[in-house]
PDB file of N, CA, C and O in Angstrom:
ATOM      1  N   MET A   1     -31.868 -11.604  -1.250  1.00  0.00           N
ATOM      2  CA  MET A   1     -32.887 -12.408  -1.977  1.00  0.00           C
ATOM      3  C   MET A   1     -32.950 -11.865  -3.457  1.00  0.00           C
ATOM      4  O   MET A   1     -33.354 -12.613  -4.347  1.00  0.00           O
ATOM      5  N   GLY A   2     -32.606 -10.738  -3.697  1.00  0.00           N
ATOM      6  CA  GLY A   2     -32.557 -10.320  -5.184  1.00  0.00           C
ATOM      7  C   GLY A   2     -31.574 -11.082  -5.993  1.00  0.00           C
ATOM      8  O   GLY A   2     -31.858 -11.534  -7.102  1.00  0.00           O
ATOM      9  N   ASN A   3     -30.358 -11.228  -5.398  1.00  0.00           N
ATOM     10  CA  ASN A   3     -29.268 -11.960  -6.095  1.00  0.00           C
ATOM     11  C   ASN A   3     -29.738 -13.347  -6.418  1.00  0.00           C
ATOM     12  O   ASN A   3     -29.513 -13.750  -7.559  1.00  0.00           O
ATOM     13  N   GLN A   4     -30.365 -14.142  -5.565  1.00  0.00           N
ATOM     14  CA  GLN A   4     -30.764 -15.359  -5.706  1.00  0.00           C
ATOM     15  C   GLN A   4     -31.665 -15.543  -6.801  1.00  0.00           C
ATOM     16  O   GLN A   4     -31.570 -16.540  -7.517  1.00  0.00           O
ATOM     17  N   SER A   5     -32.651 -14.542  -7.015  1.00  0.00           N
ATOM     18  CA  SER A   5     -33.589 -14.608  -8.022  1.00  0.00           C
ATOM     19  C   SER A   5     -32.994 -14.348  -9.423  1.00  0.00           C
ATOM     20  O   SER A   5     -33.414 -14.960 -10.404  1.00  0.00           O
ATOM     21  N   VAL A   6     -32.064 -13.480  -9.495  1.00  0.00           N
ATOM     22  CA  VAL A   6     -31.144 -13.223 -10.708  1.00  0.00           C
ATOM     23  C   VAL A   6     -30.561 -14.476 -11.078  1.00  0.00           C
ATOM     24  O   VAL A   6     -30.724 -14.947 -12.204  1.00  0.00           O
ATOM     25  N   ALA A   7     -29.813 -15.104 -10.083  1.00  0.00           N
ATOM     26  CA  ALA A   7     -29.031 -16.303 -10.367  1.00  0.00           C
ATOM     27  C   ALA A   7     -29.942 -17.500 -10.747  1.00  0.00           C
ATOM     28  O   ALA A   7     -29.492 -18.351 -11.515  1.00  0.00           O
ATOM     29  N   LYS A   8     -31.155 -17.607 -10.268  1.00  0.00           N
ATOM     30  CA  LYS A   8     -32.026 -18.651 -10.561  1.00  0.00           C
ATOM     31  C   LYS A   8     -32.674 -18.445 -11.929  1.00  0.00           C
ATOM     32  O   LYS A   8     -33.053 -19.417 -12.581  1.00  0.00           O
ATOM     33  N   ARG A   9     -32.801 -17.253 -12.350  1.00  0.00           N
ATOM     34  CA  ARG A   9     -33.478 -16.913 -13.697  1.00  0.00           C
ATOM     35  C   ARG A   9     -33.030 -17.715 -14.882  1.00  0.00           C
ATOM     36  O   ARG A   9     -33.911 -18.286 -15.525  1.00  0.00           O
ATOM     37  N   PRO A  10     -31.772 -17.837 -15.260  1.00  0.00           N
ATOM     38  CA  PRO A  10     -31.501 -18.579 -16.402  1.00  0.00           C
ATOM     39  C   PRO A  10     -31.920 -19.976 -16.326  1.00  0.00           C
ATOM     40  O   PRO A  10     -32.376 -20.505 -17.340  1.00  0.00           O
ATOM     41  N   ASP A  11     -31.806 -20.694 -15.131  1.00  0.00           N
ATOM     42  CA  ASP A  11     -32.276 -22.027 -15.093  1.00  0.00           C
ATOM     43  C   ASP A  11     -33.809 -22.039 -15.335  1.00  0.00           C
ATOM     44  O   ASP A  11     -34.295 -22.950 -16.007  1.00  0.00           O
ATOM     45  N   GLU A  12     -34.578 -21.075 -14.817  1.00  0.00           N
ATOM     46  CA  GLU A  12     -35.946 -21.149 -15.017  1.00  0.00           C
ATOM     47  C   GLU A  12     -36.355 -20.896 -16.421  1.00  0.00           C
ATOM     48  O   GLU A  12     -37.378 -21.402 -16.883  1.00  0.00           O
ATOM     49  N   LEU A  13     -35.525 -20.073 -17.148  1.00  0.00           N
ATOM     50  CA  LEU A  13     -35.839 -19.999 -18.517  1.00  0.00           C
ATOM     51  C   LEU A  13     -35.435 -21.103 -19.467  1.00  0.00           C
ATOM     52  O   LEU A  13     -36.039 -21.320 -20.518  1.00  0.00           O
ATOM     53  N   ARG A  14     -34.419 -21.768 -19.066  1.00  0.00           N
ATOM     54  CA  ARG A  14     -34.021 -23.110 -19.667  1.00  0.00           C
ATOM     55  C   ARG A  14     -35.041 -24.143 -19.549  1.00  0.00           C
ATOM     56  O   ARG A  14     -35.351 -24.847 -20.510  1.00  0.00           O
ATOM     57  N   ALA A  15     -35.652 -24.269 -18.222  1.00  0.00           N
ATOM     58  CA  ALA A  15     -36.817 -25.257 -17.956  1.00  0.00           C
ATOM     59  C   ALA A  15     -38.009 -24.881 -18.852  1.00  0.00           C
ATOM     60  O   ALA A  15     -38.618 -25.756 -19.466  1.00  0.00           O
ATOM     61  N   ILE A  16     -38.344 -23.579 -18.929  1.00  0.00           N
ATOM     62  CA  ILE A  16     -39.439 -23.207 -19.679  1.00  0.00           C
ATOM     63  C   ILE A  16     -39.118 -23.607 -21.125  1.00  0.00           C
ATOM     64  O   ILE A  16     -39.915 -24.313 -21.744  1.00  0.00           O
ATOM     65  N   ALA A  17     -38.107 -23.227 -21.620  1.00  0.00           N
ATOM     66  CA  ALA A  17     -37.770 -23.627 -23.046  1.00  0.00           C
ATOM     67  C   ALA A  17     -37.871 -25.050 -23.254  1.00  0.00           C
ATOM     68  O   ALA A  17     -38.478 -25.463 -24.242  1.00  0.00           O
ATOM     69  N   ARG A  18     -37.312 -25.890 -22.387  1.00  0.00           N
ATOM     70  CA  ARG A  18     -37.584 -27.422 -22.601  1.00  0.00           C
ATOM     71  C   ARG A  18     -38.952 -27.800 -22.758  1.00  0.00           C
ATOM     72  O   ARG A  18     -39.339 -28.535 -23.667  1.00  0.00           O
ATOM     73  N   GLU A  19     -39.821 -27.216 -21.721  1.00  0.00           N
ATOM     74  CA  GLU A  19     -41.199 -27.514 -21.757  1.00  0.00           C
ATOM     75  C   GLU A  19     -41.772 -26.909 -23.039  1.00  0.00           C
ATOM     76  O   GLU A  19     -42.596 -27.618 -23.618  1.00  0.00           O
ATOM     77  N   LEU A  20     -41.512 -25.848 -23.530  1.00  0.00           N
ATOM     78  CA  LEU A  20     -42.315 -25.349 -24.745  1.00  0.00           C
ATOM     79  C   LEU A  20     -41.748 -26.101 -26.042  1.00  0.00           C
ATOM     80  O   LEU A  20     -42.465 -26.298 -27.023  1.00  0.00           O
ATOM     81  N   GLU A  21     -40.573 -26.456 -25.986  1.00  0.00           N
ATOM     82  CA  GLU A  21     -40.041 -26.934 -27.267  1.00  0.00           C
ATOM     83  C   GLU A  21     -40.773 -28.322 -27.572  1.00  0.00           C
ATOM     84  O   GLU A  21     -40.880 -28.766 -28.715  1.00  0.00           O
ATOM     85  N   ALA A  22     -41.269 -28.967 -26.420  1.00  0.00           N
ATOM     86  CA  ALA A  22     -42.032 -30.109 -26.793  1.00  0.00           C
ATOM     87  C   ALA A  22     -43.387 -29.943 -27.199  1.00  0.00           C
ATOM     88  O   ALA A  22     -44.066 -30.954 -27.378  1.00  0.00           O
ATOM     89  N   MET A  23     -43.872 -28.819 -27.368  1.00  0.00           N
ATOM     90  CA  MET A  23     -45.172 -28.451 -27.701  1.00  0.00           C
ATOM     91  C   MET A  23     -45.243 -28.352 -29.204  1.00  0.00           C
ATOM     92  O   MET A  23     -44.220 -28.080 -29.833  1.00  0.00           O
ATOM     93  N   SER A  24     -46.403 -28.558 -29.821  1.00  0.00           N
ATOM     94  CA  SER A  24     -46.599 -28.307 -31.276  1.00  0.00           C
ATOM     95  C   SER A  24     -46.636 -26.790 -31.575  1.00  0.00           C
ATOM     96  O   SER A  24     -46.636 -25.970 -30.657  1.00  0.00           O
ATOM     97  N   ASP A  25     -46.668 -26.439 -32.858  1.00  0.00           N
ATOM     98  CA  ASP A  25     -46.670 -25.111 -33.239  1.00  0.00           C
ATOM     99  C   ASP A  25     -48.181 -24.502 -32.780  1.00  0.00           C
ATOM    100  O   ASP A  25     -48.337 -23.431 -32.192  1.00  0.00           O
ATOM    101  N   TRP A  26     -49.052 -25.254 -33.108  1.00  0.00           N
ATOM    102  CA  TRP A  26     -50.381 -24.821 -32.645  1.00  0.00           C
ATOM    103  C   TRP A  26     -50.601 -24.625 -31.318  1.00  0.00           C
ATOM    104  O   TRP A  26     -51.239 -23.641 -30.944  1.00  0.00           O
ATOM    105  N   GLU A  27     -50.101 -25.539 -30.446  1.00  0.00           N
ATOM    106  CA  GLU A  27     -50.084 -25.172 -29.073  1.00  0.00           C
ATOM    107  C   GLU A  27     -49.455 -23.833 -28.708  1.00  0.00           C
ATOM    108  O   GLU A  27     -50.061 -23.006 -28.026  1.00  0.00           O
ATOM    109  N   LEU A  28     -48.279 -23.648 -29.158  1.00  0.00           N
ATOM    110  CA  LEU A  28     -47.549 -22.450 -28.883  1.00  0.00           C
ATOM    111  C   LEU A  28     -48.339 -21.168 -29.352  1.00  0.00           C
ATOM    112  O   LEU A  28     -48.484 -20.175 -28.638  1.00  0.00           O
ATOM    113  N   GLU A  29     -48.826 -21.296 -30.615  1.00  0.00           N
ATOM    114  CA  GLU A  29     -49.445 -20.131 -31.132  1.00  0.00           C
ATOM    115  C   GLU A  29     -50.712 -19.810 -30.259  1.00  0.00           C
ATOM    116  O   GLU A  29     -51.031 -18.662 -29.948  1.00  0.00           O
ATOM    117  N   ARG A  30     -51.378 -20.905 -29.906  1.00  0.00           N
ATOM    118  CA  ARG A  30     -52.659 -20.639 -29.043  1.00  0.00           C
ATOM    119  C   ARG A  30     -52.230 -20.074 -27.815  1.00  0.00           C
ATOM    120  O   ARG A  30     -52.836 -19.093 -27.382  1.00  0.00           O
ATOM    121  N   GLY A  31     -51.162 -20.606 -27.121  1.00  0.00           N
ATOM    122  CA  GLY A  31     -50.897 -20.068 -25.875  1.00  0.00           C
ATOM    123  C   GLY A  31     -50.351 -18.619 -25.822  1.00  0.00           C
ATOM    124  O   GLY A  31     -50.400 -17.982 -24.770  1.00  0.00           O
ATOM    125  N   CYS A  32     -49.840 -18.111 -26.936  1.00  0.00           N
ATOM    126  CA  CYS A  32     -49.353 -16.780 -27.136  1.00  0.00           C
ATOM    127  C   CYS A  32     -50.580 -15.844 -27.424  1.00  0.00           C
ATOM    128  O   CYS A  32     -50.562 -14.670 -27.054  1.00  0.00           O
ATOM    129  N   ALA A  33     -51.625 -16.381 -28.079  1.00  0.00           N
ATOM    130  CA  ALA A  33     -52.704 -15.654 -28.423  1.00  0.00           C
ATOM    131  C   ALA A  33     -53.636 -15.360 -27.273  1.00  0.00           C
ATOM    132  O   ALA A  33     -54.275 -14.315 -27.148  1.00  0.00           O
ATOM    133  N   ALA A  34     -53.649 -16.420 -26.420  1.00  0.00           N
ATOM    134  CA  ALA A  34     -54.655 -16.240 -25.320  1.00  0.00           C
ATOM    135  C   ALA A  34     -54.093 -15.411 -24.279  1.00  0.00           C
ATOM    136  O   ALA A  34     -52.914 -15.506 -23.939  1.00  0.00           O
ATOM    137  N   SER A  35     -54.994 -14.520 -23.717  1.00  0.00           N
ATOM    138  CA  SER A  35     -54.620 -13.434 -22.804  1.00  0.00           C
ATOM    139  C   SER A  35     -54.065 -14.221 -21.531  1.00  0.00           C
ATOM    140  O   SER A  35     -53.035 -13.796 -21.007  1.00  0.00           O
ATOM    141  N   LEU A  36     -54.620 -15.206 -21.075  1.00  0.00           N
ATOM    142  CA  LEU A  36     -54.140 -15.884 -19.840  1.00  0.00           C
ATOM    143  C   LEU A  36     -53.417 -17.231 -20.234  1.00  0.00           C
ATOM    144  O   LEU A  36     -53.149 -18.030 -19.337  1.00  0.00           O
ATOM    145  N   GLY A  37     -53.114 -17.491 -21.467  1.00  0.00           N
ATOM    146  CA  GLY A  37     -52.432 -18.692 -21.891  1.00  0.00           C
ATOM    147  C   GLY A  37     -51.173 -18.848 -21.327  1.00  0.00           C
ATOM    148  O   GLY A  37     -50.903 -19.846 -20.659  1.00  0.00           O
ATOM    149  N   PHE A  38     -50.191 -17.747 -21.580  1.00  0.00           N
ATOM    150  CA  PHE A  38     -48.869 -17.852 -21.047  1.00  0.00           C
ATOM    151  C   PHE A  38     -48.464 -16.564 -20.328  1.00  0.00           C
ATOM    152  O   PHE A  38     -48.885 -15.459 -20.667  1.00  0.00           O
ATOM    153  N   ASP A  39     -47.669 -16.764 -19.375  1.00  0.00           N
ATOM    154  CA  ASP A  39     -47.161 -15.523 -18.655  1.00  0.00           C
ATOM    155  C   ASP A  39     -45.997 -14.750 -19.667  1.00  0.00           C
ATOM    156  O   ASP A  39     -45.694 -15.227 -20.760  1.00  0.00           O
ATOM    157  N   ASP A  40     -45.499 -13.697 -19.219  1.00  0.00           N
ATOM    158  CA  ASP A  40     -44.530 -13.066 -20.031  1.00  0.00           C
ATOM    159  C   ASP A  40     -43.279 -13.731 -20.411  1.00  0.00           C
ATOM    160  O   ASP A  40     -42.731 -13.462 -21.480  1.00  0.00           O
ATOM    161  N   ASP A  41     -42.763 -14.657 -19.518  1.00  0.00           N
ATOM    162  CA  ASP A  41     -41.545 -15.370 -19.916  1.00  0.00           C
ATOM    163  C   ASP A  41     -41.917 -16.571 -20.831  1.00  0.00           C
ATOM    164  O   ASP A  41     -41.183 -16.787 -21.796  1.00  0.00           O
ATOM    165  N   ARG A  42     -42.922 -17.316 -20.628  1.00  0.00           N
ATOM    166  CA  ARG A  42     -43.393 -18.281 -21.540  1.00  0.00           C
ATOM    167  C   ARG A  42     -43.648 -17.641 -22.918  1.00  0.00           C
ATOM    168  O   ARG A  42     -43.159 -18.169 -23.917  1.00  0.00           O
ATOM    169  N   ARG A  43     -44.367 -16.565 -23.008  1.00  0.00           N
ATOM    170  CA  ARG A  43     -44.734 -15.962 -24.284  1.00  0.00           C
ATOM    171  C   ARG A  43     -43.449 -15.572 -25.145  1.00  0.00           C
ATOM    172  O   ARG A  43     -43.385 -15.736 -26.364  1.00  0.00           O
ATOM    173  N   MET A  44     -42.390 -15.011 -24.322  1.00  0.00           N
ATOM    174  CA  MET A  44     -41.182 -14.627 -25.008  1.00  0.00           C
ATOM    175  C   MET A  44     -40.408 -15.714 -25.552  1.00  0.00           C
ATOM    176  O   MET A  44     -39.836 -15.627 -26.639  1.00  0.00           O
ATOM    177  N   VAL A  45     -40.374 -16.929 -24.679  1.00  0.00           N
ATOM    178  CA  VAL A  45     -39.668 -18.049 -25.192  1.00  0.00           C
ATOM    179  C   VAL A  45     -40.620 -18.755 -26.273  1.00  0.00           C
ATOM    180  O   VAL A  45     -40.095 -19.335 -27.223  1.00  0.00           O
ATOM    181  N   ALA A  46     -41.821 -18.718 -26.156  1.00  0.00           N
ATOM    182  CA  ALA A  46     -42.666 -19.407 -27.296  1.00  0.00           C
ATOM    183  C   ALA A  46     -42.441 -18.600 -28.529  1.00  0.00           C
ATOM    184  O   ALA A  46     -42.189 -19.243 -29.548  1.00  0.00           O
ATOM    185  N   ASN A  47     -42.488 -17.339 -28.610  1.00  0.00           N
ATOM    186  CA  ASN A  47     -42.292 -16.563 -29.642  1.00  0.00           C
ATOM    187  C   ASN A  47     -40.796 -16.751 -30.526  1.00  0.00           C
ATOM    188  O   ASN A  47     -40.646 -16.818 -31.746  1.00  0.00           O
ATOM    189  N   ARG A  48     -39.835 -16.805 -29.503  1.00  0.00           N
ATOM    190  CA  ARG A  48     -38.508 -17.095 -29.924  1.00  0.00           C
ATOM    191  C   ARG A  48     -38.453 -18.571 -30.758  1.00  0.00           C
ATOM    192  O   ARG A  48     -37.862 -18.758 -31.822  1.00  0.00           O
ATOM    193  N   ILE A  49     -39.179 -19.504 -30.037  1.00  0.00           N
ATOM    194  CA  ILE A  49     -39.180 -21.000 -30.649  1.00  0.00           C
ATOM    195  C   ILE A  49     -39.839 -20.826 -32.052  1.00  0.00           C
ATOM    196  O   ILE A  49     -39.321 -21.255 -33.083  1.00  0.00           O
ATOM    197  N   LEU A  50     -41.051 -20.148 -32.000  1.00  0.00           N
ATOM    198  CA  LEU A  50     -41.858 -20.202 -33.313  1.00  0.00           C
ATOM    199  C   LEU A  50     -40.918 -19.474 -34.403  1.00  0.00           C
ATOM    200  O   LEU A  50     -40.773 -19.929 -35.537  1.00  0.00           O
ATOM    201  N   ARG A  51     -40.284 -18.275 -33.936  1.00  0.00           N
ATOM    202  CA  ARG A  51     -39.421 -17.602 -35.061  1.00  0.00           C
ATOM    203  C   ARG A  51     -38.411 -18.476 -35.549  1.00  0.00           C
ATOM    204  O   ARG A  51     -38.153 -18.517 -36.753  1.00  0.00           O
ATOM    205  N   TYR A  52     -37.724 -19.291 -34.580  1.00  0.00           N
ATOM    206  CA  TYR A  52     -36.775 -20.343 -35.069  1.00  0.00           C
ATOM    207  C   TYR A  52     -37.381 -21.375 -36.010  1.00  0.00           C
ATOM    208  O   TYR A  52     -36.842 -21.724 -37.060  1.00  0.00           O
ATOM    209  N   ARG A  53     -38.478 -21.812 -35.579  1.00  0.00           N
ATOM    210  CA  ARG A  53     -39.106 -22.983 -36.492  1.00  0.00           C
ATOM    211  C   ARG A  53     -39.437 -22.579 -37.825  1.00  0.00           C
ATOM    212  O   ARG A  53     -39.293 -23.350 -38.775  1.00  0.00           O
ATOM    213  N   TYR A  54     -39.902 -21.339 -37.956  1.00  0.00           N
ATOM    214  CA  TYR A  54     -40.422 -20.793 -39.291  1.00  0.00           C
ATOM    215  C   TYR A  54     -39.320 -20.162 -39.945  1.00  0.00           C
ATOM    216  O   TYR A  54     -39.552 -19.954 -41.136  1.00  0.00           O
ATOM    217  N   ALA A  55     -38.246 -19.809 -39.567  1.00  0.00           N
ATOM    218  CA  ALA A  55     -37.172 -19.051 -40.111  1.00  0.00           C
ATOM    219  C   ALA A  55     -36.589 -19.946 -41.422  1.00  0.00           C
ATOM    220  O   ALA A  55     -36.431 -19.455 -42.540  1.00  0.00           O
ATOM    221  N   GLY A  56     -36.338 -21.164 -41.119  1.00  0.00           N
ATOM    222  CA  GLY A  56     -35.794 -22.017 -42.225  1.00  0.00           C
ATOM    223  C   GLY A  56     -36.667 -21.834 -43.531  1.00  0.00           C
ATOM    224  O   GLY A  56     -36.109 -21.369 -44.524  1.00  0.00           O
ATOM    225  N   PRO A  57     -37.994 -22.171 -43.585  1.00  0.00           N
ATOM    226  CA  PRO A  57     -38.716 -22.194 -44.772  1.00  0.00           C
ATOM    227  C   PRO A  57     -38.602 -20.642 -45.306  1.00  0.00           C
ATOM    228  O   PRO A  57     -38.274 -20.460 -46.479  1.00  0.00           O
ATOM    229  N   GLU A  58     -38.854 -19.600 -44.504  1.00  0.00           N
ATOM    230  CA  GLU A  58     -38.872 -18.360 -44.948  1.00  0.00           C
ATOM    231  C   GLU A  58     -37.551 -18.037 -45.646  1.00  0.00           C
ATOM    232  O   GLU A  58     -37.654 -17.419 -46.705  1.00  0.00           O
ATOM    233  N   VAL A  59     -36.385 -18.342 -45.238  1.00  0.00           N
ATOM    234  CA  VAL A  59     -35.196 -18.229 -45.855  1.00  0.00           C
ATOM    235  C   VAL A  59     -35.051 -18.708 -47.232  1.00  0.00           C
ATOM    236  O   VAL A  59     -34.524 -18.123 -48.179  1.00  0.00           O
ATOM    237  N   GLY A  60     -35.656 -19.985 -47.193  1.00  0.00           N
ATOM    238  CA  GLY A  60     -35.510 -20.708 -48.545  1.00  0.00           C
ATOM    239  C   GLY A  60     -36.382 -20.043 -49.582  1.00  0.00           C
ATOM    240  O   GLY A  60     -36.045 -20.031 -50.766  1.00  0.00           O
ATOM    241  N   VAL A  61     -37.486 -19.495 -49.156  1.00  0.00           N
ATOM    242  CA  VAL A  61     -38.518 -18.926 -50.159  1.00  0.00           C
ATOM    243  C   VAL A  61     -37.845 -17.563 -50.518  1.00  0.00           C
ATOM    244  O   VAL A  61     -37.923 -17.215 -51.696  1.00  0.00           O
ATOM    245  N   ALA A  62     -37.228 -16.796 -49.681  1.00  0.00           N
ATOM    246  CA  ALA A  62     -36.550 -15.416 -50.043  1.00  0.00           C
ATOM    247  C   ALA A  62     -35.537 -15.833 -51.120  1.00  0.00           C
ATOM    248  O   ALA A  62     -35.564 -15.226 -52.190  1.00  0.00           O
ATOM    249  N   LEU A  63     -34.546 -16.931 -50.905  1.00  0.00           N
ATOM    250  CA  LEU A  63     -33.567 -17.169 -51.812  1.00  0.00           C
ATOM    251  C   LEU A  63     -34.054 -17.587 -53.137  1.00  0.00           C
ATOM    252  O   LEU A  63     -33.401 -17.271 -54.132  1.00  0.00           O
ATOM    253  N   TRP A  64     -35.194 -18.301 -53.246  1.00  0.00           N
ATOM    254  CA  TRP A  64     -35.751 -18.780 -54.607  1.00  0.00           C
ATOM    255  C   TRP A  64     -36.349 -17.399 -55.288  1.00  0.00           C
ATOM    256  O   TRP A  64     -36.212 -17.162 -56.488  1.00  0.00           O
ATOM    257  N   ILE A  65     -37.015 -16.538 -54.390  1.00  0.00           N
ATOM    258  CA  ILE A  65     -37.407 -15.186 -55.022  1.00  0.00           C
ATOM    259  C   ILE A  65     -36.276 -14.400 -55.587  1.00  0.00           C
ATOM    260  O   ILE A  65     -36.329 -13.827 -56.675  1.00  0.00           O
ATOM    261  N   LEU A  66     -35.316 -14.404 -54.839  1.00  0.00           N
ATOM    262  CA  LEU A  66     -34.100 -13.464 -55.357  1.00  0.00           C
ATOM    263  C   LEU A  66     -33.485 -14.299 -56.537  1.00  0.00           C
ATOM    264  O   LEU A  66     -33.010 -13.662 -57.477  1.00  0.00           O
ATOM    265  N   ALA A  67     -33.455 -15.589 -56.567  1.00  0.00           N
ATOM    266  CA  ALA A  67     -32.855 -16.164 -57.826  1.00  0.00           C
ATOM    267  C   ALA A  67     -33.671 -16.012 -59.037  1.00  0.00           C
ATOM    268  O   ALA A  67     -33.160 -15.847 -60.144  1.00  0.00           O
ATOM    269  N   ILE A  68     -34.979 -16.069 -58.827  1.00  0.00           N
ATOM    270  CA  ILE A  68     -35.906 -15.783 -59.980  1.00  0.00           C
ATOM    271  C   ILE A  68     -35.832 -14.330 -60.487  1.00  0.00           C
ATOM    272  O   ILE A  68     -35.846 -14.025 -61.680  1.00  0.00           O
ATOM    273  N   ALA A  69     -35.758 -13.528 -59.533  1.00  0.00           N
ATOM    274  CA  ALA A  69     -35.568 -12.129 -59.911  1.00  0.00           C
ATOM    275  C   ALA A  69     -34.147 -11.815 -60.663  1.00  0.00           C
ATOM    276  O   ALA A  69     -34.054 -10.976 -61.560  1.00  0.00           O
ATOM    277  N   ALA A  70     -33.144 -12.536 -60.219  1.00  0.00           N
ATOM    278  CA  ALA A  70     -31.932 -12.307 -60.784  1.00  0.00           C
ATOM    279  C   ALA A  70     -31.840 -12.821 -62.229  1.00  0.00           C
ATOM    280  O   ALA A  70     -31.227 -12.257 -63.135  1.00  0.00           O
ATOM    281  N   GLY A  71     -32.584 -14.054 -62.325  1.00  0.00           N
ATOM    282  CA  GLY A  71     -32.628 -14.756 -63.638  1.00  0.00           C
ATOM    283  C   GLY A  71     -33.559 -13.811 -64.611  1.00  0.00           C
ATOM    284  O   GLY A  71     -33.245 -13.670 -65.793  1.00  0.00           O
ATOM    285  N   ALA A  72     -34.628 -13.222 -64.098  1.00  0.00           N
ATOM    286  CA  ALA A  72     -35.415 -12.253 -64.913  1.00  0.00           C
ATOM    287  C   ALA A  72     -34.605 -11.108 -65.317  1.00  0.00           C
ATOM    288  O   ALA A  72     -34.688 -10.624 -66.445  1.00  0.00           O
ATOM    289  N   GLY A  73     -33.834 -10.677 -64.423  1.00  0.00           N
ATOM    290  CA  GLY A  73     -33.029  -9.390 -64.735  1.00  0.00           C
ATOM    291  C   GLY A  73     -32.104  -9.818 -66.017  1.00  0.00           C
ATOM    292  O   GLY A  73     -32.074  -9.168 -67.062  1.00  0.00           O
ATOM    293  N   VAL A  74     -31.409 -10.925 -65.792  1.00  0.00           N
ATOM    294  CA  VAL A  74     -30.351 -11.371 -66.857  1.00  0.00           C
ATOM    295  C   VAL A  74     -31.096 -11.518 -68.161  1.00  0.00           C
ATOM    296  O   VAL A  74     -30.600 -11.069 -69.194  1.00  0.00           O
ATOM    297  N   ILE A  75     -32.239 -12.113 -68.160  1.00  0.00           N
ATOM    298  CA  ILE A  75     -32.905 -12.364 -69.344  1.00  0.00           C
ATOM    299  C   ILE A  75     -33.384 -10.851 -70.061  1.00  0.00           C
ATOM    300  O   ILE A  75     -33.379 -10.628 -71.272  1.00  0.00           O
ATOM    301  N   ALA A  76     -33.713 -10.080 -69.199  1.00  0.00           N
ATOM    302  CA  ALA A  76     -34.174  -8.723 -69.717  1.00  0.00           C
ATOM    303  C   ALA A  76     -32.919  -8.004 -70.360  1.00  0.00           C
ATOM    304  O   ALA A  76     -33.012  -7.367 -71.409  1.00  0.00           O
ATOM    305  N   LEU A  77     -31.719  -8.154 -69.644  1.00  0.00           N
ATOM    306  CA  LEU A  77     -30.512  -7.578 -70.154  1.00  0.00           C
ATOM    307  C   LEU A  77     -30.066  -8.126 -71.510  1.00  0.00           C
ATOM    308  O   LEU A  77     -29.467  -7.432 -72.332  1.00  0.00           O
ATOM    309  N   LEU A  78     -30.404  -9.467 -71.709  1.00  0.00           N
ATOM    310  CA  LEU A  78     -29.971 -10.115 -72.833  1.00  0.00           C
ATOM    311  C   LEU A  78     -30.776  -9.710 -74.112  1.00  0.00           C
ATOM    312  O   LEU A  78     -30.259  -9.725 -75.229  1.00  0.00           O
ATOM    313  N   GLU A  79     -31.973  -9.374 -73.898  1.00  0.00           N
ATOM    314  CA  GLU A  79     -33.028  -8.931 -74.858  1.00  0.00           C
ATOM    315  C   GLU A  79     -32.669  -7.673 -75.463  1.00  0.00           C
ATOM    316  O   GLU A  79     -33.419  -7.147 -76.285  1.00  0.00           O
TER     317      GLU A  79
END
């Protein structure tokens, strides 16, 4: 029985991921914050989805900050 549950687990996680990807960010955050909102598997998948959704804007902001800092450094060297 243990082997069957291990083999079944990736399919369950894929089903959970499909279910949670259809949810809005607000629903995912609320489910993660509520003590009885999500079980451990759903909370893990929801956190991964939220990290992926927010990673794009964060990377863009970090690149802009780096570019501005580099530009300020060049200007300081030229003066």
